[in-house]
DRENZAPA-213408 format. One line per 5 residues: number of its first residue (from 1); their letters; for each residue x, y, z of C-alpha. Coordinates in Angstrom, 3 decimals, decimal comma, always signed. Layout:
BEGIN
NUM> A> X Y Z ~ ...
This chain:
BEGIN
1> MDLAL> -37,876 -142,205 -28,459 ~ -34,527 -143,761 -28,841 ~ -33,071 -145,406 -25,700 ~ -29,712 -143,656 -26,179 ~ -31,442 -140,246 -26,258
6> IIALG> -33,334 -141,001 -23,045 ~ -30,127 -142,103 -21,308 ~ -28,270 -139,002 -22,555 ~ -31,029 -136,642 -21,383 ~ -31,275 -138,414 -18,015
11> GGVLL> -27,520 -138,194 -17,571 ~ -27,578 -134,500 -18,432 ~ -30,309 -133,804 -15,886 ~ -28,447 -135,810 -13,248 ~ -25,178 -133,996 -13,981
16> FAVLR> -26,942 -130,620 -13,762 ~ -28,517 -131,563 -10,406 ~ -25,184 -132,686 -8,938 ~ -23,369 -129,536 -10,099 ~ -26,156 -127,304 -8,777
21> AAQSI> -26,088 -129,072 -5,387 ~ -22,308 -128,621 -5,148 ~ -22,651 -124,927 -5,987 ~ -25,360 -124,487 -3,366 ~ -23,321 -126,183 -0,641
26> RHHKD> -20,222 -124,150 -1,485 ~ -22,210 -120,883 -1,462 ~ -23,901 -121,498 +1,905 ~ -20,709 -122,393 +3,770 ~ -19,531 -118,787 +3,576
31> SERGS> -22,793 -117,200 +4,694 ~ -23,708 -118,785 +8,015 ~ -27,142 -117,890 +9,299 ~ -28,019 -116,818 +12,808 ~ -26,133 -114,718 +15,290
36> DPGTG> -23,442 -115,291 +17,867 ~ -24,597 -116,228 +21,375 ~ -24,392 -113,527 +23,989 ~ -26,336 -111,591 +26,563 ~ -29,351 -109,402 +26,057
41> YHEIE> -32,127 -109,733 +23,525 ~ -32,822 -109,364 +19,828 ~ -35,830 -107,149 +19,148 ~ -37,994 -108,222 +16,234 ~ -40,792 -105,978 +14,986
46> ANYHS> -43,864 -107,573 +13,432 ~ -46,197 -105,147 +11,688 ~ -49,493 -105,816 +9,946 ~ -51,559 -103,225 +8,092 ~ -54,835 -104,255 +6,524
51> GGGGG> -54,683 -101,476 +3,953 ~ -57,147 -98,748 +3,142 ~ -58,611 -96,896 +6,093 ~ -58,468 -99,972 +8,281 ~ -56,183 -100,537 +11,177
56> GHSYT> -53,373 -102,905 +11,759 ~ -51,288 -104,514 +14,430 ~ -47,767 -103,870 +15,590 ~ -45,839 -106,006 +18,043 ~ -42,229 -106,241 +19,161
61> FKVPR> -40,834 -109,631 +20,160 ~ -37,814 -109,966 +22,414 ~ -35,751 -113,076 +21,687 ~ -32,898 -113,952 +24,060 ~ -29,403 -114,192 +22,571
66> DPQEY> -28,425 -116,905 +25,075 ~ -29,208 -120,349 +23,555 ~ -30,040 -121,888 +26,949 ~ -32,467 -119,117 +27,840 ~ -34,035 -119,377 +24,380
71> AKTFV> -34,512 -123,140 +24,808 ~ -36,228 -122,601 +28,173 ~ -39,023 -120,667 +26,460 ~ -40,200 -123,917 +24,848 ~ -40,590 -125,757 +28,181
76> PRNKR> -44,194 -125,688 +29,459 ~ -44,663 -123,435 +32,496 ~ -45,808 -126,260 +34,767 ~ -42,623 -128,270 +33,961 ~ -40,141 -125,478 +34,729
81> K> -38,016 -125,771 +37,856
């Protein structure tokens, strides 16, 4: 291939990547993930069904809304004060 064609194609790919990254950053600034800190718990349902006549599992997790309480769940029990 011609060197000019390779440089032009590489530049086009680079330009596309930079524009796509800028679009992605601009889009995600408006839609922050997560929830505001507070009291109480979030309840998350996890369901599994094996299909057919088989059974499944259902469980509800309670996740604290307080960031400090949430962080304490990752401390081993023998290290807690």
